[in-house]
Every structure is written in C-alpha cells, then in structure tokens.
C-alpha positions, 0 to 999 in steps of 0.5 A, a space after each residue: 091135745 090140739 083142737 085139730 087132734 080133738 076134732 079128727 079123733 072121731 073120723 080116725 076112730 070110725 076108720 079104725 072101727 071099720 078096719 076091725 069090722 072088715 078084718 072080723 068078716 075075713 076081709 083083711 085087704 079091705 080092713 087095711 084100706 080103712 087103716 090107710 084112710 085112718 092114716 091119711 086123716 090122722 097123720 097131722 096129729 102126733 097122737 092119732 098118727 102114732 095110734 094108726 101106725 100101732 093099729 097097722 102094726 097089730 094088723 101086720 102081726 095078726 096077718 104074720 106079714 113080717 115086711 109090713 110089721 117091720 115097716 110099721 116099727 120104724 114108722 111108729 118111731 118116725 111118726 112120734 118124732 117127726 109129726 110134731 114138726 109137720 114133717 109128714 107127706 100129705 096123703 101118704 097111706 102109711 103102709 109098707 108099699 108106699 115110701 114113707 116120704 111120698 105125698 099122695 092125693 087125698 081122697 075128696 071125702 077125707 079132705 073134707 073131714 080134714 078141712 072140717 077138723 082144721 076149721 
C-alpha cells in the first residue's frame, strides 16, 4: 500500500461511516452524497477506489436501484484495472449520474485532505 493510500484511508473511512449513519437515519440521498465524497477522496488509491465502488454497489442493491447497481459493477472493474495507471478523472463523484471519464471540481475541504495525504 502506498503512503497516499495509508493516509487517505481514514478520511475515506470517515465518509463511508457518515454514509452508513445517514442511511440508517433514513436519508439515502445524503448517504449517497457521502459515498460520492469518499469516492473523490479515494479515487487515486486502487484499494480505496474499489472499496468505495463496492460500498456504492451495496447502497444501490439495498435501495433496489438497478441502474446504479449496474453502473457500479463496471466501475468496480474499471477502478481495479485503471487506477494503478492513474487513469481517473479528478473530482469525479463515481455515481451513475456522472459519466465515468468526466473530471469535476474538487470541493475545497476534500482537496485539503487529498493534499495532506500526498504530502
């Protein structure tokens, strides 16, 4: 595991925990926003990138959201195969509503966490 992967793991885990918390409260949309934030944080680490897509797939299956689940299946494979080569669009939130290759602006709070993990 790279030093970036080790350093970004806790912030990703925090977002995944927030997603579980909000889903348990009956707020699936807020939960998915935390999954998207986890994706932005972890997408430069193969392990974290795949872990977040698996969490997104689990969310989609629990919500019986077939389109999201199918999208996550191919994204899990793409994350495993392409992340080691750096072939990820920065800021992409990882959900089915965003094209898989579209870069997006990174929120300032997440950029600070990414920068700290790279230092």
